[in-house]
C-alpha positions as CSV (number, residue, x, y, z in Angstrom):
1,X,-27.8,27.4,-50.5
2,X,-29.9,25.2,-48.1
3,X,-31.6,23.5,-50.7
4,X,-28.3,22.1,-52.3
5,X,-27.5,21.3,-48.6
6,X,-30.9,19.4,-48.3
7,X,-30.3,17.6,-51.5
8,X,-27.0,16.8,-51.1
9,X,-27.8,15.1,-47.4
10,X,-31.1,13.4,-49.5
11,X,-28.4,11.9,-51.7
12,X,-25.9,11.0,-49.3
13,X,-27.8,9.4,-46.5
14,X,-28.9,6.3,-48.2
15,X,-25.4,5.3,-48.4
16,X,-24.6,6.0,-44.9
17,X,-27.5,4.4,-43.4
18,X,-27.6,1.7,-45.9
19,X,-31.0,2.4,-46.8
20,X,-33.1,4.8,-49.1
21,X,-34.7,7.7,-47.5
22,X,-37.4,7.5,-49.9
23,X,-39.1,4.8,-48.0
24,X,-39.7,7.5,-45.2
25,X,-40.2,10.7,-46.7
26,X,-41.6,11.9,-50.3
27,X,-39.6,15.5,-50.3
28,X,-36.9,17.4,-49.2
29,X,-38.4,18.9,-46.1
30,X,-39.7,15.4,-44.8
31,X,-36.0,14.1,-45.1
32,X,-34.9,17.0,-43.4
33,X,-37.5,16.3,-40.8
34,X,-36.3,12.6,-40.8
35,X,-32.4,13.7,-40.5
36,X,-33.3,15.7,-37.4
37,X,-35.0,13.1,-35.7
38,X,-32.3,10.8,-36.5
39,X,-29.8,13.1,-35.1
40,X,-31.7,13.7,-31.9
41,X,-31.9,10.0,-31.8
42,X,-28.1,9.4,-32.1
43,X,-27.4,12.4,-29.8
44,X,-29.5,11.1,-26.9
45,X,-28.1,7.1,-27.4
46,X,-24.8,9.2,-27.2
47,X,-25.6,11.0,-24.1
48,X,-26.5,7.7,-22.5
49,X,-23.5,6.3,-23.2
50,X,-21.5,9.2,-22.1
51,X,-23.3,8.9,-18.8
52,X,-22.7,5.1,-18.4
53,X,-19.0,5.3,-19.3
54,X,-18.8,8.2,-16.8
55,X,-20.5,6.2,-14.1
56,X,-18.2,3.2,-14.6
57,X,-15.2,5.1,-14.3
58,X,-16.2,6.9,-11.5
59,X,-16.2,3.5,-9.6
60,X,-12.7,2.8,-10.4
61,X,-11.5,6.1,-9.6
62,X,-11.9,5.3,-5.8
63,X,-9.6,2.4,-6.1
64,X,-6.9,4.2,-8.2
65,X,-7.0,7.0,-5.6
66,X,-5.9,4.7,-2.9
67,X,-2.2,5.2,-3.9
68,X,-1.5,7.2,-0.8
69,X,-1.3,10.6,-2.6
70,X,-2.7,13.3,0.2
71,X,-3.3,16.6,-1.0
72,X,-3.9,19.3,1.9
73,X,-5.2,22.6,1.1
74,X,-5.8,24.0,4.8
75,X,-2.2,23.9,6.7
76,X,-3.8,23.5,9.9
77,X,-4.5,19.6,8.8
78,X,-1.3,18.4,8.8
79,X,1.0,18.3,12.0
80,X,4.6,18.1,11.8
81,X,6.2,14.8,13.0
82,X,7.4,14.7,17.0
83,X,10.7,15.6,17.4
84,X,12.1,12.2,17.8
85,X,10.4,10.6,14.7
86,X,13.8,10.1,12.8
87,X,15.6,8.6,15.7
88,X,15.7,4.9,16.1
89,X,13.7,3.6,19.0
90,X,15.8,3.0,22.5
91,X,17.4,-0.6,23.0
92,X,16.7,-1.8,26.4
93,X,18.6,-5.1,26.1
94,X,22.5,-4.9,27.0
95,X,24.6,-6.1,24.3
96,X,26.5,-8.5,26.7
97,X,26.1,-11.2,29.1
98,X,24.7,-9.6,32.3
99,X,26.8,-10.9,35.3
100,X,24.0,-11.5,37.6
101,X,22.3,-13.8,34.9
102,X,25.5,-15.8,34.3
103,X,25.6,-16.4,38.0
104,X,21.8,-17.3,37.8
105,X,22.6,-19.9,35.0
106,X,25.7,-21.1,36.8
107,X,23.3,-21.9,40.0
108,X,20.9,-23.6,37.6
109,X,23.8,-25.9,36.6
110,X,24.3,-26.9,40.3
111,X,26.8,-24.7,41.1
112,X,26.7,-23.5,45.1
113,X,27.9,-20.3,46.7
114,X,28.6,-18.9,42.9
115,X,30.3,-15.4,42.2
116,X,31.3,-13.5,39.6
117,X,35.5,-13.8,39.3
118,X,36.1,-11.8,36.2
119,X,34.5,-9.9,33.2
120,X,36.2,-9.8,29.8
121,X,34.7,-8.7,26.7
122,X,34.7,-12.3,25.4
123,X,33.7,-14.4,28.6
124,X,32.4,-14.1,32.0
125,X,33.9,-16.7,34.9
126,X,31.9,-17.7,37.9
127,X,33.5,-19.6,40.5
128,X,31.4,-22.0,43.0
129,X,31.4,-25.3,44.5
130,X,30.2,-28.2,42.9
131,X,29.7,-31.9,44.2
132,X,33.1,-32.5,44.1
133,X,34.5,-29.3,45.6
134,X,35.6,-25.9,44.0
135,X,34.6,-25.2,40.4
136,X,34.7,-22.5,37.5
137,X,32.0,-22.0,34.7
138,X,32.9,-19.8,31.7
139,X,30.1,-18.0,29.9
140,X,30.4,-16.2,26.7
141,X,29.7,-12.6,26.7
142,X,27.1,-12.4,24.4
143,X,23.0,-12.2,25.0
144,X,21.8,-15.2,26.8
145,X,25.3,-16.2,28.4
146,X,25.9,-19.6,26.6
147,X,28.2,-22.0,28.6
148,X,31.8,-22.2,27.2
149,X,33.2,-24.7,29.6
150,X,33.5,-26.0,33.2
């Protein structure tokens, strides 16, 4: 049985390799020895190729693993978020025109002895004295207190 296998390989190998085995060996045993050496060389080259491929792929695995996937095995490593994590941050700015800011703006426009007379949802009214006598200024009741009119 082994002899038939060796003879079959002896006849097929020239077709696979593209050259005749008769150049390298004269007998079936020499052909078997040659094929063993050939297989060892191919396996060694294949092993080197696999090592190079694994090394190249391990270098790209670092970049691929930076996708935000975290696996925690130990429950002590991950702490729960603080209790106010989902709440929006507190707002410290006021939604309208602060009456003190309206008085300051009126003074910067030249109104003396300025005081707030009325505050409505739409405007802040400030009275005082200008160069020609009593004067009234109206400011929008929004952030920044823009002047509506005199």
